[in-house]
N, C-alpha and C positions, 0 to 999 in steps of 0.2 A: 311611738315611747315617748313620756313627757322627759325634756333635757335633762331637767336635775336627778330623774333614775337613773339616766344613762351615766352620768359623772358617778352617782353613788356607785355604780356596778364595776366600773374603770378602777376605783380607788380600793373596792373590795379586793379585784383579780388581782391588782398590781401587790397590794398586801400579801398576799396568799403566795405569789411568785417568790416576791423577796422573802419569806418563811422557809420555801422550799429549797431556796437558794441557799440560805443561811444553813440551813439543815445539813443538804450534801458538803457543804463546803468544812462542816464540823466534822462530819462522820469522814470527808477525803484527810482532813488535818488530823484527826484520831488513827486512820489508817496509816499513815505517814510518819505520824509518830511511834505508832507502834512497829510500823516496818522499820524505822530509824534505829530505837531501842533493839529489835531484833538483831541488824546488822550489827550496830555495835556489841552484840552481846557476841554474836560470831566470830569479828574482828578480834575482839578481847582473848576470846577462847582461842582462835588462832596463834594470837601473839603470845599469848601464856603458856602454850602446849610446847612442848619438847619434841612433837614428833610432826610431819609435813602433813598438811592436809591436802590430799591430791585431789584436783577437781573435776569434775567430767570435760570432756573434751568443750573448747568453747569456738572450735573453727567450724563454722557449719559451711560445708564445701564438700562437693562428691569428687574433687579432686586430691583431698585429702584421706587418710586413715591413719590412725593412732597406732603406732608400733608397741610399745612399749615406755615405760617409768625407770628412770634413774634417781636413785634417792641418793643422796649424801651421808656418810658416815654416822655423823649426827643426827638423822632422821630428821633434819629440820627444813630443807629445801631439795630441789630434784632437778633433773632434766627429763623433757619428753621428746620422742622421737618420734616423727610422722613418716609417711611415704608419700612422696607428693608425685602428682603426674603435671612433667613441665610443660609450660605453652608452646614453646618450640618444638616438640615434636619427640626430644630425648628418651631415653629410656627413663620408669620411674627413678627417681632421686629419693634425698630424705631430705628432712628439715629437723631443725632441732629447737625446743622453746624452752625457755627457763618457767622452773614453778615455783613460786614464792609466794607468801602467805595465802595459801588456799587459791592463787589464781595464775591463769598462764600471761606471761609475761615475752613479748619477742626480744630477743637480745638487740642490742645498739645498731648492729650490722646484722643481715641477716646470714644465717649458716646454714650450708644447703651445698648438697653434694649428688653427682648424680651415679657413682660410682655402686656397683650391684653388689659388692664384697661386705656388705656391712658385717658377714659374720667372721670373714677373711682377720679382722683387726678385733681392738674393743674402742668403740666409739665413745664410749663416756668412761673417765677415770678421774676420780679423787685423788689429788696429792696430798691434801690436807680438807681439813673439816669448811674451808672456806675457798677452797681452787680446786677449778675444775678444769681437764684436758677435754677437748671435744674435738673428734675427727682427726685425731694426731697434727693438727695446726691451729685451733683456738685453743685460748685461757683466759677461763670467766675467773675473776676474785670477787667474792660476794663483798666481802669486808670495805671494799671501795668503788665495787660498780663496775671496776674497768674490764673490759673487753682487748685482748692482745691477740694478736695473730705472728706465728711461726711461720714467714713467709717460704714458701716453696719458690725456687730459684727463677723457672718456667711455668709454675701454676699447674704442675701434674705430679701429685705422689701417688705412686706403686702400693707402694704398703709401708708398714711400721710398726715397731713393737715398744712395748715400757718394760724397763727394767721391775725386776720383782719388789724392789724395794720403792718404786715410783720416785725414782731420782732422774731417771734420766729417759729420753727418747731414742730411737733409733730408727730412721727414716730412709728409705728408698725413694727418690724422686729423680724425673729427669733432669740431664745435667746441662748447664747453661754454657758448656764447653762449643764454642766456634767453630774451631777446626773437625771435630769429630761428634757426631751425635753419639749420644751414649747416656749410662744412669750413673748416678754416684749413691755414695752411702754418708746422711750426714748425722752427727749426734749432737743432741740437744741437752744441754743442762737445765732441768726444770725449775731449779731456784732464782736462775737471772736470766732464763732463756736465750742463754749463749750458744753457737753453734761450731761445731767444724767440720770439715769434708773429710771424711777420713779415707775414700776410697773411690775411683771413678774405672769402670770400666765400658767399652765399647757396645752399642748395642745390637749391632748386623749379626751378631751368632750367639745372641741369647736364646732366642723365641724358640719354645718348643710348645706344641700343639697339646691343650688341656692343662697345664703348668702354670701355677700363678708366681710371683716373686715373692720372697720368705724371707724375714728376718728371726730368727729365735733365739732366746737370752736364757743361756745355760744355767748363769746364776746372778746376781749384782756384779760382777766384775767382768764376763764377757760375754758375746754373742755370736750366733753363726750368721750369715748369711749366704745368697747363692750370686756368682758371676760368673764369670769365665775365664779361662788359663788356656795361652795358645790355643784359642777358638776351639775348647773344649769347655763343659759344663761343669762348674765348681763349687764347691762349698768353701767359705772360706771363718775365718773366728778371729773376731778383734776382741783384745783383752784391755780394760781401762788400768790395768796395772804397767805394762807394757809398753800399752800406745802404739802396739804393732799390728797389724794383718798378716795372718798367717794361713796357709793353706791346710784346710782340713778334711776334706775329702776331694778326691778326683773322681770325673765321671758321676756327679750326681746333680740332684736338684732337689730344691722346695723343703727345706730342715724346718722343722717344727718338732713342738716341744711341750710340755706344760711346768711352769716356773719352778714347783716343787716334784719334779718327776725326775724319777730313775734313768727315764727313756730318752732317746731324740730320735727321731724320724726321719729317711730321706726318700725319695724316689731316684732309682738307679736310670740312666742314658742309655739308650739303644745307639743313637749316633745324634747331630746337630740339631733334628728336627723332630725324634721322636724318643719318647720315653718308655722304659721297659714295663712292662705291665706284672708289677710287683712292687713290694713296700719294704723296705729295710727299717728295721728296727732297732737300734743299738744300747745297749746298756750305757750311760754314761761314765759308771766307775771301771768297769772291767773290758770294756770295749767288744765283749761279746754280742752277736748281734742274730738277728733272724729274719728271714726273707719271705713275706707273705706273700701269695699269687693274689694279687687285686690291684685296681687301679681306681683312680678319682681324685678330687678335694679332699685332703685330711683335716680334721679338726682334732685337736685332744679336748676333751673335755673334762680330766682330772689328772691323775697324777699315773694311774693306768687304763684308761680307757680313752678311743677315740673312735670317731665313726667315717668313713669312706662315703663321699658322694660322688655318685655315676650315673648320668644322666637324670634321670628320676628316680634310681636306685639309692638308696640309704641303708647302710650296712653298720652294727656297732660291734667294736672289737674290744674285747678284755685281755690285757697283757701282765701274766703273774712273773713274778721275779725271775723264775727258773728260765722265761721268754717263752713258755710255752701259751698257747693263747686259745678262746673261743670266740666266735661269730655269731650274729644275732639279725638274720635279712629283718628290715623293718619297709613295714610295707609301702609301696609304691605311689607317690603322688603327683599327681599332674601340675598342681601349683609350685612356683619357685620360693623356696626356702629362704628367708630374709633372716630371721635370728635362731639361734640356740642355746637352751641352757641346762642345767641339770641341776635339780632340786631332788637332796636325798639321793633315792636311788631311781630317780625318774628323770626323763629327756622331754624338753619340753620344746617344740618345734610350732614355730608360726612362720606359715605361710603367704604367700601377697598371690590373693587368686583376681583374675579378671574377671569380670563377668560382663554380661549383656547389656545391662541399662545403666548401672555405672562403673566406673573407669575399674574399680577394683576394691577387693576387702581382704580383711585377715581373718584367716582359721588357723586353729590352735589343734595341735596332737600331743597327748602323754602319752609316752611309752615306758613300759617298765625295763628297767636294764638288768641284765645279770650282775652278781655282785662281783 
């Protein structure tokens, strides 16, 4: 082939390659511009919207599974809770993620815990539109993106409960008393996060199988909690008005109630380490009570209904004003319940199920309750 012809062919090929490249670049630029415009439109929609845009889970990891989203009172932001398999071989725990402007964001410090009693407490509570308390320890203020912690003395919290008006938090935690092992009840003011210790009780005689520590607010000014008196399990009452701790009920454990309920429940004790196989439900005003032959961990669903969980058995109870009751057994489930909620007249239960190929997954069940 003549030299001049080869040069001409090379020039033509170069021109064609440059043209194709420009076309691709223009298409890429156009696509990028379109994508940027679409993203800007989505961002604008999110920013101008009065409601949160809950994103799909962004954590692609078989060690995580989404459990629930908690949305602020004004529906503009939220907190997402994941079940998490910890690398050190601990039982599955939980991690909390911030939801803001349609995206997942991790907090400035990881909020994780390995307790299995997510249902025993209120994991996410808003005190204002901009302020949320997580796991009874962390306080996040969205107005200044500040994350604060109400530190436990020895980094171990047994349980906690919020006053109905969300002004106070009562917490049972391990005491830092060097002379004697035990627990203490602390009261936190959720406005300035100040705290004071209300009561100390030694831990050697308070354990009884199958029962959890409990704190229950009977109104905005007082709450009941379990401890011991003269080596006997005892329920005490603290009043914000008198600032005194008084004996509320002897030989009882695990006080539970619902904020606007007329009832409070207890589990009577047979001896130091055994509880009786019955539940006591008491009318707050009259003091009248009924004993229900049953056992298990009790969760109040609303002002007149609760469930009992005993192993894999779940039973729903409804209490009337005259203290008569009805019961409804719920199908046994092999998985571990991690979250319970009531919507209208339906009970929603989320279970953490362990699988063969992935560490775990979430299963949901909806059950119609008796009125």
